[in-house]
DRENMAR-457259 format. One record per residue (C-alpha): x, y negated, z; residue number from 0. Coordinates in Angstrom, 3 decimals, decimal comma, padded with zeros to 6 digits. Layout:
// DRENMAR-457259
       c1       c2       c3 seq
        X        Y        Z NUM
...
***
This chain:
// DRENMAR-457259
       c1       c2       c3 seq
 -088,077  144,538 -021,471   0
 -091,642  144,752 -022,743   1
 -091,370  148,518 -022,892   2
 -090,025  148,698 -019,360   3
 -093,011  146,618 -018,310   4
 -095,345  149,041 -020,033   5
 -093,618  152,053 -018,460   6
 -093,641  150,433 -015,023   7
 -097,313  149,555 -015,463   8
 -098,138  153,164 -016,230   9
 -096,224  154,276 -013,163  10
 -098,053  151,755 -010,999  11
 -101,423  152,990 -012,164  12
 -100,584  156,561 -011,211  13
 -100,327  155,467 -007,597  14
 -103,259  153,107 -007,970  15
 -105,384  155,862 -009,476  16
 -106,724  156,936 -006,118  17
 -108,146  153,477 -005,531  18
 -111,707  153,208 -006,787  19
 -112,228  149,642 -007,905  20
 -115,573  147,957 -007,475  21
 -115,103  144,886 -009,591  22
 -116,354  143,319 -012,789  23
 -114,476  145,297 -015,493  24
 -112,754  142,369 -017,192  25
 -112,441  139,993 -014,255  26
 -109,800  139,468 -011,584  27
 -110,635  137,598 -008,393  28
 -108,255  134,746 -007,658  29
 -108,974  133,980 -004,008  30
 -110,866  135,193 -000,980  31
 -114,418  133,933 -001,181  32
 -115,867  131,639  001,465  33
 -118,048  134,549  002,557  34
 -115,033  136,811  003,053  35
 -113,125  134,198  005,006  36
 -116,086  133,382  007,218  37
 -116,864  137,027  007,936  38
 -113,377  137,494  009,377  39
 -113,650  134,479  011,701  40
 -115,199  134,056  015,133  41
 -116,094  130,416  014,655  42
 -116,791  128,303  011,568  43
 -117,500  124,600  011,997  44
 -117,622  121,284  010,193  45
 -115,626  118,645  012,001  46
 -114,853  114,963  011,482  47
 -111,293  113,744  011,468  48
 -110,809  111,554  014,536  49
 -107,062  111,055  014,759  50
 -104,115  111,897  012,535  51
 -100,935  113,267  014,100  52
 -097,929  110,959  014,335  53
 -095,866  111,139  011,133  54
 -092,805  113,344  011,190  55
 -089,740  111,616  009,825  56
 -087,869  113,428  007,036  57
 -085,089  115,603  008,404  58
 -086,636  115,792  011,876  59
 -086,177  119,183  013,532  60
 -088,451  120,485  016,235  61
 -086,825  121,607  019,441  62
 -087,187  125,224  020,483  63
 -090,666  125,724  021,916  64
 -091,882  122,366  020,631  65
 -095,220  122,582  018,794  66
 -096,056  120,928  015,503  67
 -098,152  117,786  016,104  68
 -101,846  118,351  015,471  69
 -104,684  116,226  014,200  70
 -107,807  115,710  016,312  71
 -111,286  116,605  015,050  72
 -114,810  116,311  016,468  73
 -117,218  119,178  015,737  74
 -120,365  117,912  014,020  75
 -121,957  121,213  012,990  76
 -121,485  124,909  013,712  77
 -121,999  127,442  010,919  78
 -120,879  130,510  012,861  79
 -120,092  131,187  016,514  80
 -122,346  128,482  017,945  81
 -122,000  130,013  021,401  82
 -118,245  129,366  021,317  83
 -118,329  125,621  020,621  84
 -120,412  122,531  021,322  85
 -121,416  119,704  019,010  86
 -119,169  116,762  019,776  87
 -116,395  118,986  021,128  88
 -112,867  117,866  020,286  89
 -110,493  120,362  018,706  90
 -106,951  120,180  017,368  91
 -105,492  121,732  014,232  92
 -102,384  121,347  012,129  93
 -103,056  118,939  009,267  94
 -100,508  117,123  007,101  95
 -102,874  115,267  004,784  96
 -103,785  111,591  004,763  97
 -107,575  111,739  004,718  98
 -109,597  108,821  006,033  99
 -110,809  108,882  009,615 100
 -114,359  110,254  009,622 101
 -113,795  112,639  006,695 102
 -115,471  116,014  007,139 103
 -113,493  119,251  007,171 104
 -114,272  122,949  007,232 105
 -112,387  124,525  010,127 106
 -112,357  128,198  011,085 107
 -111,109  129,799  014,264 108
 -110,424  133,138  015,925 109
 -109,684  134,680  019,298 110
 -112,039  133,068  021,808 111
 -112,173  131,774  024,432 112
 -109,015  129,858  023,482 113
 -109,853  129,585  019,799 114
 -106,924  129,263  017,390 115
 -108,039  126,942  014,601 116
 -107,020  127,342  010,994 117
 -105,743  124,638  008,682 118
 -108,713  122,337  007,973 119
 -110,147  122,065  004,468 120
 -111,676  118,735  003,484 121
 -115,115  119,268  001,946 122
 -117,705  117,153  000,161 123
 -121,389  116,994  001,090 124
 -122,172  119,360 -001,798 125
 -119,633  121,897 -000,585 126
 -121,000  121,610  002,960 127
 -124,503  122,435  001,747 128
 -123,155  125,375 -000,255 129
 -121,268  126,848  002,701 130
 -124,177  126,331  005,110 131
 -126,396  128,359  002,806 132
 -124,067  131,368  002,606 133
 -125,095  133,002  005,915 134
 -128,749  132,767  004,845 135
 -128,350  134,545  001,502 136
 -130,179  137,859  001,083 137
 -128,163  141,047  001,448 138
 -129,380  142,292 -001,944 139
 -126,386  141,995 -004,288 140
 -128,394  140,920 -007,341 141
 -130,252  138,194 -005,437 142
 -126,931  136,910 -004,130 143
 -125,618  136,632 -007,702 144
 -128,667  134,584 -008,654 145
 -127,513  132,015 -006,101 146
 -123,858  132,037 -007,142 147
 -124,734  131,905 -010,839 148
 -125,960  128,329 -010,354 149
 -122,447  127,269 -009,366 150
 -120,473  128,767 -012,245 151
 -118,470  125,923 -013,847 152
 -119,783  123,553 -011,182 153
 -118,213  120,089 -011,128 154
 -116,885  120,906 -007,651 155
 -113,934  123,137 -008,485 156
 -114,023  124,889 -005,106 157
 -117,605  126,000 -005,730 158
 -116,976  127,028 -009,343 159
 -114,054  129,165 -008,235 160
 -115,947  130,692 -005,334 161
 -118,898  131,587 -007,567 162
 -116,548  133,139 -010,104 163
 -114,810  135,210 -007,428 164
 -118,147  136,478 -006,144 165
 -118,929  137,778 -009,631 166
 -115,405  139,132 -010,163 167
 -115,708  141,289 -007,039 168
 -119,162  142,613 -007,885 169
 -119,631  146,095 -009,446 170
 -120,482  146,075 -013,131 171
 -123,719  147,976 -012,569 172
 -124,914  145,255 -010,210 173
 -124,005  142,549 -012,714 174
 -125,991  144,387 -015,389 175
 -129,050  144,259 -013,140 176
 -128,864  140,458 -013,313 177
 -129,691  140,481 -017,026 178
 -133,182  138,957 -016,788 179
 -131,807  136,035 -014,782 180
 -128,877  135,198 -017,069 181
 -128,753  131,938 -019,007 182
 -127,837  133,173 -022,480 183
 -127,427  129,775 -024,136 184
 -125,213  128,484 -021,352 185
 -122,974  131,555 -021,650 186
 -122,580  130,983 -025,399 187
 -121,548  127,391 -024,700 188
 -118,927  128,481 -022,167 189
 -117,573  131,234 -024,403 190
 -117,158  128,693 -027,218 191
 -115,362  126,198 -024,959 192
 -111,600  126,514 -025,439 193
 -110,963  124,584 -022,236 194
 -112,556  127,239 -020,023 195
 -109,795  129,254 -018,255 196
 -109,283  132,706 -019,746 197
 -110,158  134,421 -016,454 198
 -113,584  132,796 -016,324 199
 -114,115  133,254 -020,038 200
 -113,754  136,996 -019,475 201
 -116,626  136,885 -017,018 202
 -118,860  134,932 -019,394 203
 -118,080  137,349 -022,230 204
 -118,926  140,251 -019,936 205
 -122,239  138,596 -019,085 206
 -122,924  137,802 -022,747 207
 -122,339  141,450 -023,596 208
 -125,200  142,247 -021,218 209
 -127,733  139,618 -022,291 210
 -126,551  138,827 -025,838 211
 -128,242  139,654 -029,135 212
 -127,305  140,416 -032,719 213
 -127,494  136,683 -033,393 214
 -124,306  136,238 -031,353 215
 -122,236  138,523 -033,585 216
 -121,206  135,935 -036,233 217
 -119,827  133,668 -033,507 218
 -117,939  136,558 -031,873 219
 -116,524  137,731 -035,201 220
 -115,259  134,222 -035,930 221
 -113,437  134,184 -032,600 222
 -111,968  137,650 -033,197 223
 -110,612  136,676 -036,603 224
 -109,270  133,318 -035,487 225
 -105,556  132,710 -035,743 226
 -105,706  130,254 -032,837 227
 -104,670  131,814 -029,566 228
 -106,970  129,623 -027,489 229
 -110,038  130,847 -029,351 230
 -109,095  134,440 -028,563 231
 -108,432  133,862 -024,871 232
 -109,746  136,791 -022,856 233
 -109,477  139,007 -025,918 234
 -110,102  142,265 -024,048 235
 -113,478  140,972 -022,842 236
 -114,185  139,409 -026,250 237
 -113,717  142,769 -027,968 238
 -115,692  144,513 -025,247 239
 -118,571  142,063 -025,694 240
 -118,529  142,382 -029,477 241
 -118,602  146,183 -029,396 242
 -121,349  146,190 -026,779 243
 -123,585  144,187 -029,111 244
 -122,401  145,682 -032,418 245
 -121,957  149,286 -031,356 246
 -120,009  151,844 -033,374 247
 -120,528  149,769 -036,524 248
 -118,131  147,212 -035,068 249
 -115,259  149,663 -034,702 250
 -113,795  149,217 -038,219 251
 -113,266  145,490 -037,653 252
 -111,466  146,064 -034,336 253
 -109,356  148,824 -035,859 254
 -108,366  146,708 -038,856 255
 -107,517  143,650 -036,762 256
 -105,727  145,179 -033,785 257
 -105,283  148,959 -033,969 258
 -104,212  149,847 -037,513 259
 -102,689  146,439 -038,158 260
 -098,974  146,858 -037,472 261
 -098,552  143,092 -037,534 262
 -100,935  142,681 -034,632 263
 -099,184  141,235 -031,603 264
 -098,590  143,530 -028,676 265
 -100,879  141,533 -026,371 266
 -103,739  141,726 -028,873 267
 -103,341  145,449 -029,447 268
 -103,181  146,059 -025,723 269
 -106,356  144,013 -025,220 270
 -108,131  146,120 -027,842 271
 -107,102  149,313 -026,085 272
 -108,407  147,967 -022,787 273
 -111,753  147,225 -024,411 274
 -111,886  150,717 -025,909 275
 -111,194  152,228 -022,497 276
 -114,082  150,245 -021,102 277
 -116,446  151,636 -023,707 278
 -115,071  155,145 -023,366 279
 -115,529  155,128 -019,619 280
 -118,223  152,666 -018,646 281
 -120,531  152,373 -021,614 282
 -122,610  154,745 -023,740 283
 -122,888  152,333 -026,656 284
 -120,133  154,016 -028,678 285
 -119,656  157,817 -028,732 286
 -116,471  158,966 -027,013 287
 -115,556  160,882 -030,174 288
 -115,519  157,651 -032,176 289
 -113,355  155,889 -029,591 290
 -110,846  158,747 -029,652 291
 -110,686  158,419 -033,418 292
 -109,590  154,808 -032,978 293
 -107,090  155,747 -030,279 294
 -105,408  158,250 -032,598 295
 -104,572  155,505 -035,079 296
 -102,126  154,213 -032,475 297
 -100,053  157,366 -032,923 298
 -099,086  155,940 -036,312 299
 -097,369  153,105 -034,443 300
 -094,656  154,963 -032,473 301
 -093,531  151,872 -030,591 302
 -097,000  151,518 -029,060 303
 -098,206  155,111 -029,042 304
 -097,471  155,489 -025,334 305
 -100,338  153,111 -024,593 306
 -102,992  155,623 -025,665 307
 -101,467  159,045 -025,002 308
 -102,708  159,115 -021,375 309
 -106,220  158,344 -022,665 310
 -106,111  161,299 -025,044 311
 -105,192  163,555 -022,130 312
 -107,716  162,017 -019,762 313
 -110,494  162,570 -022,292 314
 -109,186  166,058 -023,125 315
 -108,417  165,499 -026,774 316
 -106,044  168,420 -027,264 317
 -106,083  168,177 -031,061 318
 -102,907  166,094 -031,154 319
 -100,343  168,545 -029,745 320
 -098,371  168,943 -032,967 321
 -098,502  165,243 -033,725 322
 -097,211  164,300 -030,289 323
 -094,450  166,878 -030,416 324
 -093,307  165,276 -033,655 325
 -093,354  161,852 -031,984 326
 -091,101  163,245 -029,252 327
 -088,659  164,751 -031,734 328
 -088,579  161,662 -033,969 329
 -088,132  159,198 -031,088 330
 -085,049  156,992 -031,266 331
 -083,640  154,225 -029,090 332
 -086,529  151,965 -030,087 333
 -089,258  154,488 -029,223 334
 -087,696  156,738 -026,568 335
 -090,247  155,626 -023,952 336
 -092,899  157,660 -025,782 337
 -091,321  160,909 -024,616 338
 -092,522  160,862 -021,001 339
 -096,190  160,279 -021,958 340
 -095,898  163,085 -024,516 341
 -094,559  165,462 -021,865 342
 -097,369  164,468 -019,506 343
 -099,934  165,131 -022,233 344
 -098,467  168,592 -022,807 345
 -098,386  169,296 -019,056 346
 -102,077  168,486 -018,857 347
 -103,045  170,403 -021,996 348
 -104,510  173,860 -021,192 349
 -103,402  175,365 -024,517 350
 -100,595  177,962 -024,248 351
 -098,830  176,310 -027,175 352
 -098,374  173,145 -025,129 353
 -096,397  174,926 -022,414 354
 -094,182  176,518 -025,026 355
 -093,508  173,148 -026,598 356
 -092,379  171,705 -023,248 357
 -089,679  174,386 -023,036 358
 -088,493  173,528 -026,535 359
 -088,526  169,795 -025,933 360
 -086,520  170,180 -022,743 361
 -083,601  171,338 -024,845 362
 -083,796  168,108 -026,857 363
 -084,140  165,665 -023,949 364
 -084,007  167,252 -020,487 365
 -083,907  163,782 -018,898 366
 -087,368  162,959 -020,265 367
 -088,775  166,139 -018,761 368
 -087,131  165,285 -015,460 369
 -088,548  161,771 -015,469 370
 -092,028  163,078 -016,181 371
 -091,826  165,513 -013,274 372
 -090,268  162,938 -010,952 373
 -092,488  159,939 -011,576 374
 -095,743  161,796 -012,218 375
 -095,723  164,601 -009,621 376
 -099,447  164,360 -008,861 377
 -100,498  165,241 -012,396 378
 -099,754  163,684 -015,763 379
 -103,129  162,214 -016,576 380
 -105,517  163,084 -013,820 381
 -108,320  163,692 -016,259 382
 -110,867  166,483 -016,199 383
 -109,429  169,757 -015,036 384
 -110,909  173,074 -015,887 385
 -113,985  171,531 -017,449 386
 -114,815  169,588 -014,296 387
 -117,103  166,663 -014,933 388
 -115,772  163,317 -013,833 389
 -118,671  161,212 -012,519 390
 -119,104  157,623 -013,566 391
 -118,100  154,989 -011,068 392
 -118,917  151,306 -010,823 393
 -115,838  150,165 -012,709 394
 -113,141  151,257 -015,103 395
 -110,959  152,723 -012,397 396
 -111,696  156,284 -011,344 397
 -110,114  158,658 -008,913 398
 -106,831  160,155 -010,151 399
 -106,950  158,441 -013,527 400
 -104,084  156,720 -015,300 401
 -104,371  153,600 -017,452 402
 -108,020  152,943 -016,665 403
 -107,999  149,554 -015,028 404
 -109,050  146,494 -016,953 405
 -108,046  144,582 -013,862 406
 -104,598  144,644 -015,471 407
 -105,051  141,619 -017,667 408
 -103,244  140,157 -020,606 409
 -101,913  136,851 -019,350 410
 -103,787  134,536 -021,717 411
 -102,922  131,494 -019,659 412
 -099,371  131,747 -020,987 413
 -100,695  130,676 -024,378 414
 -101,858  127,289 -023,149 415
 -098,761  125,877 -024,804 416
 -099,261  126,464 -028,507 417
 -095,559  125,945 -029,031 418
 -094,639  128,988 -026,903 419
 -092,556  131,543 -028,742 420
 -093,721  135,058 -029,545 421
 -091,497  136,643 -026,930 422
 -093,790  135,358 -024,198 423
 -096,646  137,392 -025,626 424
 -095,126  140,627 -024,404 425
 -096,063  139,904 -020,814 426
 -098,626  141,895 -018,864 427
 -100,027  140,572 -015,632 428
 -101,432  142,641 -012,790 429
 -104,338  141,511 -010,699 430
 -103,265  138,815 -008,281 431
 -103,600  139,605 -004,600 432
 -106,477  137,404 -003,403 433
 -105,562  134,365 -001,379 434
 -107,565  131,944  000,646 435
 -108,103  128,317 -000,338 436
 -104,662  127,317  000,983 437
 -102,895  129,937 -001,121 438
 -102,214  132,215  001,853 439
 -102,608  135,911  001,039 440
 -105,593  137,831  002,315 441
 -105,630  137,214  006,043 442
 -107,358  134,271  007,756 443
 -105,428  131,025  007,926 444
 -103,720  131,144  011,303 445
 -100,929  128,793  012,220 446
 -097,462  130,227  012,667 447
 -097,328  128,616  016,108 448
 -099,995  130,963  017,471 449
 -097,461  133,771  017,312 450
 -100,018  136,569  017,297 451
 -102,155  138,715  015,051 452
 -105,796  138,082  015,793 453
 -108,763  140,404  015,886 454
 -110,134  138,497  012,903 455
 -106,958  139,140  010,949 456
 -107,338  142,834  011,628 457
 -110,953  142,671  010,553 458
 -109,964  140,959  007,340 459
 -107,401  143,650  006,673 460
 -109,967  146,373  007,256 461
 -112,486  144,757  004,925 462
 -109,881  144,395  002,187 463
 -107,917  147,591  002,739 464
 -106,605  148,022 -000,749 465
 -105,376  144,467 -000,900 466
 -103,658  144,922  002,429 467
 -101,769  147,855  000,977 468
 -100,630  145,781 -001,977 469
 -097,350  144,504 -000,570 470
 -095,872  147,848  000,558 471
 -097,286  149,434 -002,581 472
 -095,459  146,997 -004,827 473
 -092,312  147,296 -002,753 474
 -092,358  151,062 -003,246 475
 -092,830  150,618 -006,963 476
 -089,850  148,304 -006,999 477
 -087,684  151,033 -005,518 478
 -088,984  153,532 -008,052 479
 -088,218  151,068 -010,824 480
 -084,636  150,768 -009,618 481
 -084,402  154,552 -009,529 482
 -085,690  154,711 -013,085 483
 -083,056  152,248 -014,283 484
 -080,334  154,248 -012,561 485
 -081,554  157,522 -014,058 486
 -081,781  156,187 -017,584 487
 -078,765  153,935 -017,432 488
 -080,481  151,468 -019,784 489
 -080,195  147,725 -019,777 490
 -083,014  146,818 -022,179 491
***
């Protein structure tokens, strides 16, 4: 099943290749930020709870047309849309909690003049002050990060998460510009803390790679060599940070631990490859030639070779034609998935010998050729064509590239239970579709009883276009996956 996951992941990235990401290379945002939610709303207020709705008895069913009972709130401050509300105005919103009367909530609304109010979020005085400051922040991206940096790992979880998400959605080049304002010692403390979630640890390792020094290398090497999964949480970012500070001289250690080492777990090897892609695409610290040398070692591990073949094609390393042809011919039931990536490499290769090899390989496994043509019709690797220079972008993803997103993260959180068996390691997790603070995906929090799509919801969709496409995109991939299973007739 792990191999099907890898194959499906590769297929997904072909379609995702046209989406140019703008995020921190090793970070994945978990929710919509307060700023994003507020920008999509017409009115944002703080309101005191005045009256709770009457309790609904278990098993009670609402009659057709009957509305869900609402709680009553009194507006005490307006953050946005002051012309739409008045201080002291009473509003109603669906709320099922048991907060004390007088508690303060953040409430957002859309579609004036009859504003539809979202589910209220109870907030502390600290959170209120944080939210009130957001509209006043400078538009300069670096100056905004200076503000959010103060709230990383804040005792108020809502603020810590919001600050993290602001960083996770910021282009790497912008984050690099924050270097002079970074707190190096604090980052080292967070990186060394095993209780920090892996997602946030990735961010702190990314930041440490920017502001760190040679003095940090012994600590990073200890983490890399550790046999404890918790100490290696966020391994892709850990390797990326280490190589950023160590340079090409650090490559042998990474190769010995995760690339050449056939006993290295799949998740660890995959994390190393992700870090190498980062340095081959986003950084000039290590020469591309040296990174390709490391990638080629993976060809000695046939069961994992498919992870790097698209990179060889994307970076136009055409020196491996004969070696890949041999991999195709030697493939068995345990390594048959390598055949499609090999065919795609040969399709991309400009050498006449590559085209001749495709004809020969088709006689061995015509189904593999068919799958390559069916699932990768837009081009096998999407790398440079005809010597065209691919410009650098603000993240690992680039137009028409395959396997370039470090937003696809190894699910380190699954290792929180040290007793988990090794089979759980073979899981790869895609970036979660951002949700708001109630867990609702993407769009503003509107009650089902409003029965309409608001202008704010449309605005939110426009401002997060790629996220909005996520659901139909994944549904289409699901259909393609079913087609793949039918074509191959496999059950593994």
